[in-house]
N, C-alpha and C positions, 0 to 999 in steps of 0.2 A: 857938973855933971856931962857927962860925954851923952846924945839921942843917941834912940837905937837906929838904926839903920834899918829901913823899912823897904822891900822892891817888889812893885805892882807889876807882874807880865801881862802887855794885853793892857791895849785903850780903848774896848770895845764898849759895851752896856755896861757891863761887871767890872771891869777896869775901871771905867767915868767915877762910878760912884763910888770905886772904893776910897780912889783920890780922895775924891771929893770931900766924903766924908775924916778922910783922915787928918787933910787940911783944916776942916772945921776945927779939931782936937789940938792943932798948933803942931801938927806933924811937917815935915817937908817929906814925902817919898819920893822913889825914885819911880818912876812909868817907864817899864820896855815895851815899847814897841816897833813890831817887825814891818808893820805897814809904814807910808809915806806920811800920813793922819790920822787923825783919827777916830774913831767909828766903829772900828771893824767889820764885819763884816755886811751886816743888816744895816749899817747903818754908814756907810763905804762912801767920803767925800768924792765929790768930783771933781777933776782939775780945775786948776786954778784958773783957764780959759775958756771955761765951759760955764753957760748964763742957765740955765734948766731948771726954774722954781722946784724949791722941796714938795710940795703937790706933783710936780710931775715926775720928780725922783723918784718917791717913797708912794706916795698914794693914800693912804690912809695912815701910812704911821710918820706925815710927816711931819705931825705936832713933835710927836717923842723922837723922832731923827733932829730935829734942829732944835730940841731943846737940849739934848744931849751935847750937841754941839758945841752950842751956847756955853753952855757949863762949863767945857775942858776950854774953851777961851777965856774966859773966867778966873780957870786954874793958871794956867802956861805960867805965867810969873810964880808961881808957889812950890810949882814942883819942877822937878828933876828928869824934863822932860828926852828921850830919847828913843827916835823915830828912827827909824828903817834900820832895824836893828836887831838880829836873832838871838833871840836864847836857846843855846843847843847842848846845854846840855850842864848836869848837875851834879858837882858833888858838896859833901860835908860842909855845910855854913858858905856854900860860892854857885854863886851861878855863871855860869860861864856864856861869852856872847862874842856875836863879831860884827862888827859895824864896816861899812864900807873896808873890808878887806882884812881888817885890824883884830886880830880878836883880845883877848882880855878877861879877867877872872872878877866879879863884882861880891866882895861878901854881903851876907845878909844876916840880922836878928832874926827877923819874920819876910816869911817871901810868900806871897798872896799870886795863886796860878791864877790866869783868867784868862785861859785859853781857846775856848770859842771850843767851836762845831767846824766841821765839814759834810759834807753828804755821804749818807749811807748810800751805796751803791749795791745793787745785785744784776751779776751780768747777764746779757745775754748776746746770745750767738750776730755775731758780727758787729759787738761795739768798738770794736778796734778802727772800725773804721771812718776815716777825717771826717769830721761833721758831726761827731758824736760825742755831748758837753753833760758835765752835772749842772742840773738844774742852778747851782753855786757859779759855777765859770760861764755857768747863760746870763746869771743874775751880773756879774762883775763886766762882760762885755758891754752890757748895757748902763749901766752905773758909770762904770771908767772908762769908756770907748765911743760911748752913745754910737753903739751900733747896735745890731742882731747878730743872730751866728749863721741864719741862713734867712733863703726867702721862702722857702715854706719849712713852716719850725713844729715838727712835735715831741708836745710837754709829756714825756711818760713816769707813770714809775704811780709814788701816792705823798698823800701828807700835808698840810695847811701850804709846806713853799711848792709843790705841786702847779697849785691852784694862785697861789702870790704870783711866783715869776710869769705864769700866763699873763694874770690881767697888767701885769705890768708892762709885757711886753705886747699886748692890745691897744695902750694908754700911746706907747711912743711909736702904734703902726704897723707893726709888724704884723707878716701875714703869718696865722696860724694854722695848722693842716686839722688837730685834730688835739683833747686834753684828754690818753689816755690812764685810766686810772685800776691799778689792780684791786682797789678797796670793794667791796660790795654792798650795796645801798644796807642789806639787814641787818651788816657790820656795826653801819653807824649809827641806824635806827635804835639798837641794841645800845649806843654808848650816849647817847643823848642823857641820859641823867648823871652822870661824867661833864656830858659838854656844856650842859646849862650851872655849873660851876662859875663861867666867866662868857654870860651872855651876848655882850658888846664881841666878845670874840665870834664867837658861834653865827653873831648875825654879820658878821664882816664876812666871816667864809663863805656864806650862803648867797652872800651879795653879788663874793665875787662870781660865782658861778653862775649866777642869774644874768651878768652882764658880758660873758662869755657865748652864753646860752643867744642868749640877745643877738649879739655880733655874727649869730652864726655859726659859732667854732662848735661843732663836734662833741663834746662834752660825755666820757661812754666812762661806764663806772663794771667792774667785774670782769673785767680783760686781764687776758693771760698773754702776754710776750711772744712769742714765737723767732721772731728772726729781725735783724736790723740789715739790711738785703741793702748792697751794693759792688764795691770793687774796691782793689789797692789805690788804681789809679783816680778813678772816678767818686771816690768818698758813699756817702751816705744816697740811698736810691729810693731806699721804700723805707716803711716798717708793718712787717706780718704779726696778725696776734688773734687771738680768740675770743670774738667777745661776748658778752654775758649767756648766752645762746651755744657758746662752744661750736661756733660759727666760725670758718677762717676767713678772716678777711687782710687786704694790703693797703695800705694808703703809699701814696707817693711822696716826698717830702727830702729836703736837701740838708736836716740836718736833724738832729734827737738831743733833747737834752731832757737825764734823765736820770733819779731823787726816789728815794724810799728816805724819807725825813730825814734826820739827824743823826751821826753818830758824834761824841766827845771827842776831843784832841786831847788825850789822855799822857801821850810820850812823856814829858815833865813830870806829870804827878807817878808815873811809873821810875824815872829816874833820881828823883825826891824818897823812894822806897814807899809811894803809898800801900796801903793795902787794898785790895779789890774785894768787887761781890759782883756774884753774875742773878743779871734782874730775868725768870726766867719768863713772865710775860714783855719783854719788849725783844729776851735775845741777845742779851747785849755787857758786855762787860762792864763797870762802872766803877769809879774811884768809893771807897768809904767817906762820905764824909757828912758831919750832923750841920741840920738844918743852918745852926749857927755859920756854917764853912768851916770846921776846926775838921781838917782829916785826922789818918794815924800817926802821922809825926809831930811830935812836938816844934814847934813854930814857922809848919806847912801850913795855910787857908788854900784851900779851893774855893772861887765861886763860878755863878755862869753858865753858859752849857759845856765848859768843858769837865765839870762835875755833874752837873743835873741838869736837865733838858726840861726849862720852864720858858722860852722865850726870853724879847730881850726884856716887857720888863720885871720877868720874873730873875734875869739877871743879873739888874738893876738892884732889884731889894737884894740880890744874895751880893751883892757886892757891897754895897753898906752893914749888911753883914754879917760880913767876913771882916771887916774893918773894925767895924765895934769888937768882934772878938781879939782881935789884934791887941787894941787895947785897951780891953780889960783884962787881958792877958801880960800884958806890959805892965800894970796896977793899976790905969788911968781908970777915973770916976767916967759909969756912961750911963746913957736913960732909956733906965729898968724899962720904961712904957714904949720906946720909942724899938725898942727890940720886939718884946710883946706884940705890939702891934707887925713891922715885918714878919714875926713868923707868923699871924693867923693872916697874913696875906699868899706868903709861901705856902700855906695847905691849901687854902685854898686852890690858888697852882699846881700843883701836886695831883689833887686829884683832877682837875683840868688835864693835866697833861697824862695821867692813864686812860684818863678819856680818848685825847690822839691817840696811844699805842690799842687798844678794842676796836675805833673807828677805824683805823688807817696801820695795819697788820704789815707784820715787815714779810712777805711771800715766801716762808723759806721752804717748801715743797719749789717750789720753783727752780731752784736752785738743783734739786733732789732729780729734779728731771730738765738737765741742761745736758746737752749732746756731746760726746765728750770729744767732738771737734771746735767744740764753745772756747773762745780766750779767756778763762778767772783771772789772769792776772796781764798784765796790758804790757805793764811793763816788761817782764821779761816771758812776754808769749808765753804762758803756762794754759794749756789746755784742762779740762772739764776729767780729762779721759790719762791725763800724766796724774794728776793729785788720787784720781781711783788706781792708776798704777803703784803710785809710791803708800797706797795705806793696801791693798792687796798683797805686792809682790815683798816688802819690806816693813810691812808692821806699822806704819808712820798712823796713828789715831792722835797722836796731837801735833799740834798746832804747832810748835818752832820743831818737833821731830822731821816731820812734811814738811817745813820751809828749810831742814836743812840737804833735805835727798833732793828737793825737787825744785829750787830757787824761789819760788813761792814767796812775794812779799819782801823780797828783797834788793826790786826797785828802787828809781826815785821816788814813791808815795810810800815805802818802806810797811804796804801793808795796808794805807789807811783809805782807798779802794777797793782792794782785794782782800784781806784780811776776814772780814764776818762773812763774806760769800762761800770764800775759800775751806770756814770750818765749818759753815753747812755742810757742803760737798763731802767735807773728810767722812762728819758725823753720818750722814748717810751711808757711807760707803760702809764706813766701818758697823754701822750698827748698833751705836753708842748713843748716846742724852748731848747734846752741843757743849753743854756744862763740860763736859768730859774732853773736849776737846780742846778749852781752854782759849788764852786767845795770844797772838802774838807780842814774845814783849818789849817794850820801849827799850831804842838801842840812841846812844849820842853818835854822831850827832841829828839828830830828831828829823831834818832838813840837812841837804847835799851843802858839802861849802869845797869851796875854788881850792884848787890846789894851793894857788898864791896863797892863801891868807897867810899873812905874818900873825905874831906876836906881838902886844906893846909892850915897849923899851919900857924897862923900871925905870 
């Protein structure tokens, strides 16, 4: 009998645990990884010639990172691992890939998408200047290149990642000008009952803040970003903001790391024709997925932050659950007790996720207050005023229609970094609820391809 072909996209926490669960059941999955090595973004491995310890590189996450890497190393001979391979499209029963400039198609019987997440960004006037990075990009610079993004760095935004990356920079010896959080202390206090669902993580977060303050780093809550000051020639020079008392302040710096928690990478799920739902609390669109990882499309499973943002350990559990769902749907016997235990853990993590959304809210009102000359789409240099113009003069109150008229989201990032903030600008200008603006639809290729890509010989 021909074994079913099971393909896992992504080798982060969800993808590794999914592959591990499949291998334990006697299956040899194909694992597609855009990265050079496993680990995903959160547990990105350092280059081979780097010798920093796990504790130095990952801090409080070091034991989990090392465990995941060791697990994957043990799997290497029992999976078909394809690194540095981009999954760029999905058609009926086939995954389209590019590796080393060669395009190919990979048929599948079951597809598990563990695509992870990227930074969720809110524009601020001047964020197009050189020296402005996302939190994730700042983290990559530290992990993969052992360098800081600047000599005096401001970390600005909200969410746990803001403090995690700032703490990683502090441990690496970088100079931090300030940590500026748009969330208010009263929001965080109101969310405590939900955050106590995972007291260990809550303690870690509080410890990061305490350590930053002990090091003399200004940590300010309830701020409102006004402008990243600088020039096209010299890049970032300062950050202007309102503090919690609504007093305008300015801090000198030469780099800014921005981020407002995370957004799921949903392009592949979109191309697989999965249904989506709007989460009014998070003000985001997520693929519809069961706690066990089943999407709305038979044979397509979703796990990890690409479907539901529950953190790295939640992603590991989600990978295992998706693998068990694949096996059950293929008629294999699975351990019902293991499924029940994983489901209980995920329910606890979901409560904690809701607490994070409450404690570190997405600053939707900030989009409404963007000046007309503030750039929203950095790839195409589309301003907030241009978006408001296509709403007012052309009636473009839906995201994809506004994209057609203004080119917002048509650049290299394909709306990953501007799409959600752009939708907020449109919703405010049109006077409609954000969910009616919709979302930018996923398009193939999900990331730019070189013109020189050639087809694999048959």
